[in-house]
N, C-alpha and C positions, 0 to 999 in steps of 0.2 A: 678603644678597647675592642679586642676580640669577642665576638658573640658566635653562640651556635644558631644558625638561621633555620637549620630544620634536620630531620634524621630520615634515615631508611633502613628497612630491615628486610633482607632477603635470604631464603634457602640456596645451596650451592650443590646440592646432591647431584650424583650422576645421571639419576633418572630425568633431571632438566636438559641435559645436553646429549642425550641419545634419542634416537626415534622410538617412538611408542612401541613399534614392533619389535625393539629389543629389549625390553624390560624384563622380559622372562628370563633372559641370558643369566640373571644374577641369582635366580631360584636355587639352581644346584648349590650355590655357596650357602644360601640360606639354609638349605636341608642339611648341609654338613656341618653348620654351626651348633655346637653343644650348647651355646648359652645364649639365649634370648631373652632380653630384658623387657618387662613388662608389668607396668603398675608394680614396682618394687619387689618383684619376684624375678626368679630365673626359670626359663623352660626349654626343653627342647623344641624343635620344629612340630615334632608330632603332637607335643602336647599343646603347643599353641594353636595347632589346626583343630584339635578336638574342643579347645576353649571357645573357639570361634565358630564350631560347628552348626549352630542353629542361629548365626548372625546374618545369614544372607549375602556373604561376601561372594558367592559365585555369580552375582548380579553385576560385580564391579570388576571382574576379571575377565572382562571380555575386549576385543580389539576395539570395538565402538568406544567404550568407555575409557580405555587407554588414549585414544586419540584425541578424544572431548577433553580429558584432564589435562594431558599434554599441552594441548593448544590455550587452555587457561592459563597454565603456567607461563608459556610464551607470552601471551598478552600481558601478564603484569609484570614481568621482567623488562619487557618495552616501557610500560607504564612509569616504572621506578627510574628507568633511564633517562625518560623524557622529563621527569621531574627533576632528575639531576642536572640535565643541559639546561631547562628553562629558568631553574633557580639560579645559576651561573656562580656557586660558591668560588671563594677564593682559595681556601685550602680545605682538606678532609682528614678526619681520625676515622681510621678503618679498624674495626675490633673483629677480632677472629681466633682461631685456635689453629696450633700445630699438630700434624698426625706424624711426628717423626720425619718431617720433611726438613726441618731446619735443626731442631734439637734432637738427642737420642736419649736412651734409657741411663746415661750416665749424667745428664744434666737436663732437667724439665723444671723450669721456675713456675710459680704460681701464676705470676703476672711479669710481664716484660715488655719494655717500650723500645721502640727503633729510633735511633735518632742520627743514622748515617745520612749519606747524601742523596742515595738512591736504593731501590730495590731492583735486583737483577731477574728480568725474564729471560730464562734459557731455554731453548727449545729442548723437548725431550728427544733422548736418541733413540734410535729403532730398537736397540737392544732392552732398553728401558721399557719401552711401550709393549714389546713382545713379553715382558715378565709380569705385565699386569694381569689381573683376573678376567674374565669375559665380564662384558658390559660397564668395564671402568676405562679401558683404554681408549674407548671410543670418544669418551668424554674429555678427553684432555684438550682438544682444540678450544673448549671454553675455558682452560684455565690456563694455557700456557701458550705464548705468542710463537708464531712461525719462524720469528727472526729474533736474534738477540734484542733484548729491549732494556732500556733503563728507566724505572719509574720513579720519577722525581720525589724526593721527599722535603721535609721542614725541619733540618737539624735543630734550628734555635728552639722551634715550637717544642719539639721532642724533648731537648735537654731540660727545657722549662716545665714540661708536664712531669718528667722524672723527680725534678727538684721539689715540686711542688707535692707531688705524691708521696714523696719521702716524709715531707714536713707534716702532711697528714697521716703519718705512721703508717705507711704501704710500704713496705721493702720490696721494691721492682727490681728485676733484672734490667740491664740495659744492652743494647747492641747497637754496633755502628756498622757491621757486615753481617749478611745472613749466608751462613754456610748451606751446604747443600743436604746436610743431615744424613740420618741413617739409609734413607731411600736413594738418595742422590739425583742426580740429573738437573735440577731446577732450583734455584733459590726462593722463589716466590711461591708460598704454600697456596694450595688449593683455594683456601678461604678468602685469599685476597686475590690470587690469580682470577677468579671468576668476577669478582668485582671489576676489576681492571678490564677485562676484555667485554664483559654483558653489559654492566651498568655504565661504566665509563667509557665504553666502546673503544677502548685502545687510546683513549685521550686522558690520560690520568693527570690530576693535578697535583701540586705539591702537598704531601700528606704525610700523617703519621702513623705507622701499623702499630697497634697494641695487641699484646698477646695474652689470652686466656687459658690456661691449663685447664681444660674440661675436661679431659679424657682419663688422665693417668695419675693413679693412686700413688703415693698416699697424700698429696699435697694439693688436691682440686680445691680452690677456694669455694665456700658455700654460696648458695644464692644471695643470702645476705650480704655476704661480703663483696660479692660482684656488684651488687645495687649500690652498697656504700662507695666502692672505688669508683663507680661512674659518677656519683655525685663528686667525689674528690676531683675528678676529671674535670668536669664541668666547672668548678670553682676556679681550677688552675686556667681554665681557657679564659676566664672572665678577668684573669689578672694579667693576661698577655697583652703587653701596652699596643702592639701593632693592630691597625684597624682592619680586622680580616672578617670576612662572613664564613664561617666554618659550618661545614655539613658533617654528620656522623653517621656511618654506615657500618651496621652489625650483619657479619654474613655467618650463616650457619642454621641448624636446625630445620624444620622443628622434629617432632617425635619420629625416631628411626634408629634401628632397623626394623623394629615392630611398632606400626602406627597406633597411637593413643589417641583418638579424636577427643575423649573426655578431657585428658589433660592438657592437651593443646588449647581446648576452647577455655579452659580454666586460666591458663596463662595468658592467653590473648586478651580476655576480658578483663583481667587485672591490670594488662597494660593500658589497654583502651580506658579504663576508669580512672588510671592513676592509682589503684589500690596496692600501695608500698605493704602492706601489712601481710597481703597474701603472697606477694612476690617474694618476700624476704622469709617467709616461714615455710616455702616448700620444701619437703624432706630430700635430704641427699640421696636416699634411695632411688628417687624418681630419675635422677641425673646420671644415667648410666649409658655407654655405647654411644652411639649418634645423637641421642636426646639431650645429652649433655652440652651441645652446642647452643641450645637455648639460653645457657649462661652468657653468652656473647649479646643476645639480646636484653639480658637482664642488666648488664652492664650500661648499654645504650639507653635502657628506661630510666637507669638512675641519673644519667646525663639528662636526659629530656625532662624529668621531673624538677631537676635543679635550673634547666633553663625555661621552664613554665611552658612548653609544648605539649601538645595531645597527640595521641596516636589515632590514626585511622587504619583500618586493615582494608588492603586494596582486593585480596583473596586468600582464601584457606583451601588448597588443594589436598586432599588425602590421595596419594598415588599407590595405591595396593598393587602388589605384583603376585600374591600367592594366597592360598587358602589358609596360611597360617597368619596372616594380616601383616606380612613382611612387606617392606617398601619405604617409602619417604613420604612423610606429610609436609607439603611446601608451604610455606608462610611468606606473604608479601605485604608489606606496611609502610606507611609513612607518618613522622611527626612534624607538626607545624604549629 
């Protein structure tokens, strides 16, 4: 029988993939954004700056701190990659979300599973890279291969997971080919491309991509539904007859584009202690914007609970880039 042998959780934000001296390049976009989500409410950039006025953020907005925190993130990513290679899994289940890279506003399923033969990694075109905002285009090398690549999948297991999820009352969308979506140019969404390139180091094993609609209303699954979905996927894995050692990798989060260390700590502590009640009762108002990607981790946490594995945090690195608290909180963890 197949078994889940370990799990990994990683952030994948652009700040991981550009030099720290470039972190400030995203601040003009932060200032222009009229809707910053923080602790269940919406603020402007100036309102967020006023809210943080006495929090001492100026101490972490220095080149020295940027370099130190960037280095910690790189060390943690390398550790995750080392765990992946040292554990020698036979197959993987990758949990991520799409940001109009394969879907578009005409069709955004709450949950979807891919059961095609392979995911295509298609190099970005110069025109596409030129269209990206500052601080994002430079990150593409960590998400997109420089040459056309086929990342192998496991159609039989993917089909089995779909059938078992439906049996457990989850109505999941199915995909056998990933289109290039609303933004075009590459079929592998960045949540998965980061895993292929940085954790798997361009040596992807047969896997099943799982998609969670964390971003787009009105059909985002709740935290409780994500956790239950993870448990259902783990039960399905245990019913797969082939003798496979499977790893689960969650990609995304933690809080961004405004960092909320209190919320991140609550989530990580609940995952570490196996506190399902806390994880499943987190209110939907907290899962807005990029912070919503934490739900990918919650699916993984459900799978790990079903498999009897416990989480250890490798590092938690709040990477601030402005006086308004904007930036990305980076999390790195493993379950064994």
